[in-house]
C-alpha positions in Angstrom: -62.0 38.2 -6.3 -59.0 38.4 -8.7 -55.5 37.6 -7.4 -52.1 37.0 -8.7 -51.3 33.4 -8.0 -47.9 32.6 -9.5 -45.8 34.4 -6.9 -44.7 34.0 -3.3 -47.0 35.3 -0.6 -45.9 35.8 2.9 -48.1 33.6 5.0 -46.7 34.0 8.5 -43.6 34.8 10.6 -41.6 31.6 10.9 -42.0 31.4 14.7 -45.7 31.4 14.4 -45.5 27.7 13.5 -43.7 25.6 16.1 -43.1 21.8 16.0 -46.1 19.8 17.1 -48.5 22.8 16.6 -50.5 24.0 13.7 -51.4 27.4 12.3 -54.6 27.9 10.3 -54.7 31.0 8.2 -57.0 32.1 5.4 -55.1 33.4 2.3 -56.6 34.4 -1.0 -60.0 33.1 0.1 -58.5 29.6 1.0 -58.0 28.3 4.5 -54.6 26.8 4.8 -53.1 24.8 7.7 -49.3 25.0 8.4 -47.3 22.4 10.4 -43.8 21.2 10.9 -42.9 17.6 10.1 -40.4 15.4 12.0 -37.5 17.1 10.1 -38.8 20.6 11.2 -39.8 21.4 7.6 -42.9 23.5 7.2 -45.8 21.9 5.3 -49.0 23.5 4.0 -52.3 21.8 3.3 -55.8 22.9 2.5 -57.4 23.1 5.9 -60.4 20.9 5.0 -60.6 17.1 5.3 -62.0 15.6 2.0 -64.1 13.2 4.0 -66.7 15.4 5.7 -64.9 18.8 5.4 -63.8 19.2 9.0 -60.8 21.6 9.5 -57.6 19.6 9.8 -56.4 22.2 12.2 -58.9 20.8 14.7 -56.9 17.6 14.8 -53.3 17.0 15.8 -49.8 16.5 14.4 -48.0 13.1 14.8 -44.6 13.0 13.2 -45.0 13.8 9.5 -48.8 13.5 9.5 -51.9 15.6 10.4 -54.6 13.5 11.9 -58.2 14.7 11.3 -59.8 15.3 14.7 -63.2 14.1 13.5 -62.6 10.6 12.1 -58.9 10.0 12.3 -57.8 10.2 8.7 -54.1 11.1 8.3 -52.4 13.3 5.7 -48.7 13.9 5.1 -47.1 17.1 3.7 -47.8 16.1 0.1 -51.5 15.9 0.9 -51.6 12.1 0.5 -53.9 10.2 2.8 -51.6 7.8 4.7 -54.0 6.5 7.3 -57.6 5.5 7.1 -58.9 3.7 10.2 -62.2 2.9 8.4 -61.0 1.2 5.2 -58.6 1.2 2.2 -56.6 4.3 1.1 -57.8 5.9 -2.1 -56.8 8.9 -4.2 -60.2 10.5 -3.4 -58.9 11.2 0.1 -56.0 13.4 -1.0 -55.8 17.0 0.3 -54.4 19.9 -1.8 -50.8 20.8 -0.8 -48.9 24.0 -1.4 -45.2 24.8 -1.9 -43.7 26.5 1.1 -40.3 28.2 1.7 -38.9 29.4 5.0 -36.7 32.4 4.4 -36.1 35.9 6.0 -37.6 34.8 9.3 -40.9 34.2 7.5 -43.0 31.5 5.8 -43.8 31.9 2.1 -46.5 30.1 0.2 -47.1 29.6 -3.6 -50.8 29.6 -4.3 -50.5 29.0 -8.1 -49.0 26.4 -10.4 -46.7 24.4 -8.1 -44.5 23.6 -11.1 -43.5 27.2 -11.3 -42.6 27.6 -7.6 -38.9 28.4 -7.3 -36.9 29.6 -4.3 -35.1 31.9 -6.7 -38.3 33.9 -7.1 -38.5 34.9 -3.5 -38.0 38.6 -2.8 -34.5 39.7 -2.0 -34.8 40.5 1.7 -31.4 39.4 3.1 -31.2 42.4 5.3 -33.8 40.7 7.6 -31.5 37.8 8.3 -28.4 40.0 8.6 -29.8 42.2 11.4 -28.9 41.3 15.0 -31.9 40.6 17.3 -31.2 43.9 19.1 -31.7 45.8 15.9 -34.6 43.8 14.5 -38.3 43.8 15.4 -41.4 42.6 13.7 -45.2 42.7 14.0 -48.5 41.8 12.5 -51.9 43.4 12.1 -55.1 41.6 11.1 -56.5 44.4 9.0 -59.9 45.2 7.7 -60.1 46.4 4.1 -58.8 45.4 0.7 -55.0 44.7 0.6 -54.4 47.2 -2.1 -55.7 50.0 0.2 -53.0 48.9 2.6 -50.4 49.0 -0.1 -51.6 52.5 -1.1 -51.0 53.6 2.5 -47.3 52.8 2.2 -46.9 54.1 -1.4 -48.2 57.5 -0.3 -46.5 58.6 2.9 -48.0 62.1 2.9 -50.7 60.5 5.0 -48.2 60.5 7.9 -48.3 64.3 8.1 -52.0 64.1 9.0 -52.7 60.6 10.5 -49.5 60.4 12.5 -48.7 64.1 13.4 -47.2 63.3 16.9 -44.9 60.5 15.7 -44.1 60.1 12.0 -45.6 63.4 10.7 -44.6 67.0 10.6 -45.5 68.1 7.1 -42.2 67.2 5.4 -43.7 64.5 3.1 -46.4 66.9 1.9 -43.9 69.7 1.2 -41.5 67.4 -0.6 -42.1 66.5 -4.2 -41.9 62.7 -4.6 -40.0 61.2 -7.4 -41.6 58.0 -8.9 -39.9 55.5 -11.2 -40.4 52.0 -12.6 -37.8 49.4 -13.3 -37.6 45.6 -13.7 -41.3 45.2 -12.7 -40.9 47.3 -9.5 -42.2 50.7 -8.5 -40.0 53.1 -6.5 -41.0 56.4 -4.9 -38.6 58.7 -3.1 -39.0 61.8 -0.9 -36.1 64.2 -0.2 -36.9 66.4 2.7 -34.3 69.1 3.0 -33.7 71.6 5.9 -36.8 70.4 7.8 -37.6 70.0 11.5 -37.1 66.3 12.5 -40.2 64.3 13.1 -41.2 63.6 16.7 -40.1 59.9 16.4 -36.8 61.0 14.7 -36.1 63.2 17.7 -36.7 60.5 20.2 -34.7 57.8 18.3 -31.8 59.9 17.1 -31.7 62.8 19.6 -31.9 65.3 16.7 -33.0 68.8 17.7 -31.9 71.1 14.8 -32.9 71.1 11.2 -32.2 67.9 9.3 -32.0 66.6 5.7 -33.9 63.3 5.4 -34.7 60.9 2.7 -37.2 58.1 2.4 -37.5 55.6 -0.4 -40.2 52.9 -0.9 -39.8 50.1 -3.4 -42.8 47.9 -4.3 -42.7 44.4 -5.9 -45.7 42.2 -6.6 -47.9 41.2 -5.1 -47.6 43.5 -2.1 -44.0 43.6 -0.8 -42.6 46.9 0.1 -39.2 47.9 1.5 -38.9 51.4 3.1 -35.5 53.0 3.8 -35.3 56.2 5.8 -32.2 58.2 6.7 -31.4 61.6 8.2 -28.5 63.8 9.0 -28.1 67.4 10.4 -28.7 69.8 7.5 -25.7 70.1 5.4 -24.0 66.9 6.6 -23.0 64.3 4.0 -25.6 61.6 3.9 -23.0 58.8 4.2 -22.3 60.0 7.7 -25.9 59.4 8.8 -27.7 56.2 9.9 -30.8 54.7 8.3 -33.7 52.5 9.1 -34.8 49.8 6.7 -38.4 48.7 7.1 -40.4 45.9 5.6 -44.2 46.1 4.8 -45.9 43.1 3.3 -49.6 42.9 2.5 -51.1 39.5 1.9 -54.9 39.3 1.1 -57.1 37.1 3.3 -60.1 38.0 1.3 -61.5 41.0 -0.5 -62.2 42.8 2.8 -59.4 41.5 5.1 -55.6 41.8 4.9 -52.7 40.2 6.7 -50.2 43.1 7.4 -46.7 41.9 8.2 -44.0 44.5 9.1 -40.5 44.5 10.3 -37.7 47.0 11.0 -33.9 47.0 11.1 -31.3 49.8 11.4 -27.6 50.4 10.9 -27.0 52.5 14.0 -27.2 51.7 17.7 -27.5 48.1 16.7 -26.8 46.8 20.2 -29.4 49.1 21.9 -32.1 46.6 22.9 -34.1 49.3 24.8 -34.2 51.5 21.7 -35.3 48.5 19.7 -38.1 47.7 22.1 -39.3 51.3 22.2 -39.5 51.6 18.4 -41.3 48.3 18.1 -43.9 49.3 20.7 -44.5 52.7 19.1 -44.7 51.3 15.6 -47.2 48.5 16.6 -49.3 51.2 18.4 -49.3 53.5 15.3 -50.3 50.7 12.9 -52.9 49.2 15.2 -54.6 52.4 16.5 -54.2 54.8 13.6 -53.6 53.1 10.3 -55.9 50.1 10.8 -59.0 52.1 11.9 -58.6 54.6 9.1 -58.2 52.0 6.3 -61.1 50.0 7.8 -63.3 53.1 7.8 -62.1 53.9 4.2 -63.1 50.5 3.0 -66.5 50.7 4.8 -67.1 54.1 3.2 -66.5 52.5 -0.3 -69.6 50.3 0.5 -68.4 47.3 -1.5 -67.7 49.3 -4.7 -64.4 48.7 -6.6 -61.8 51.3 -6.4 -61.9 52.4 -10.1 -65.7 52.1 -10.3 -65.9 55.0 -7.7 -63.8 57.2 -10.0 -61.4 58.5 -7.4 -60.5 62.2 -7.7 -56.7 61.6 -7.9 -54.0 63.9 -6.8 -50.3 64.1 -7.7 -49.5 62.3 -4.4 -51.2 59.2 -5.8 -48.8 58.7 -8.6 -46.8 55.8 -6.9 -49.9 53.9 -5.6 -51.7 54.2 -9.0 -48.6 52.9 -10.8 -48.7 49.9 -8.5 -52.4 49.3 -9.0 -52.1 49.4 -12.8 -49.0 47.2 -12.9 -50.6 44.6 -10.7 -53.8 44.7 -12.7 -51.8 44.0 -15.9 -49.9 41.1 -14.2 -53.2 39.5 -13.1 -54.8 39.9 -16.5 -51.7 38.4 -18.3 -51.7 35.5 -15.9 -55.4 34.9 -16.4 -54.9 34.7 -20.1 -51.8 32.5 -19.9 -52.8 30.2 -17.1 -56.6 30.2 -16.7 -56.7 27.0 -14.8 -55.1 28.5 -11.7 -57.8 31.2 -11.4 -60.6 29.1 -9.9 -64.1 30.5 -9.8 -65.4 28.1 -7.1 -62.5 28.1 -4.6 -63.8 30.8 -2.3 -65.0 29.7 1.1 
């Protein structure tokens, strides 16, 4: 499967990897093991001992080293074999290592040319760190289906009117005419829903009963990072007087048919209301787990292994944002394949 390699992928929430423990996760068809060294820095290695291919995650962490649980070889965060109970140390025993950054309450991995990995290339998600714990929640879904189907789901929110009618829907997205734009390598789509009934979730979170003016804007950046800002006010009220919710949706491919879906939410109103925060987190997790995931899994199953474009989708105007994303990402992958063919291995899949 074709991937974009020279970019930061979200690999996990930072608290998924605690000191002394390991996290094994498959990303872009490669099994990676994450651990914290003695300085609490996160390290990432290919989760496969070069000796007899046992998963390193079946071993244990001691200080700065992972010890293979099968024959005791030890590897530091650079992938260098620092311990061989059976003989001398050789270069053949090295394990592939990956650049990792811890930022925005998450762990980010660079799967391409390590010489190009720069912290400055991380997405600008400072709002995640700025939010108090009582106005921040996060979640994760191990999803079935190609990761671009999951990105499509966020880039076209008209699906909420039909898939989530009792929470996020109500017909407003379908009635609004989305505005789509591209800038600086990003794709942005916006819905302005004027003089509409509030959605069921909006009523429960904001205690809104009359007609409202609401706006929702999604911004995509490669490979699958989306921010979603939504705000609402009573109809006719200046928007600057209303509060807004800022959501994060990140799709990281595990393989061609599985996706790591990371999501988070912050808000600029009722920031100290922990009960409201917990309610919203619970509802959102339930929506994504019981409605979005089964639908996307069924969609992928119905495609029967065929590529999206091969099936010749009968596109609608509502697909404009998601199609721009697909085409931009396809161009980026093609350009990278031409410029850096060595980082697009044909034999790395497990």
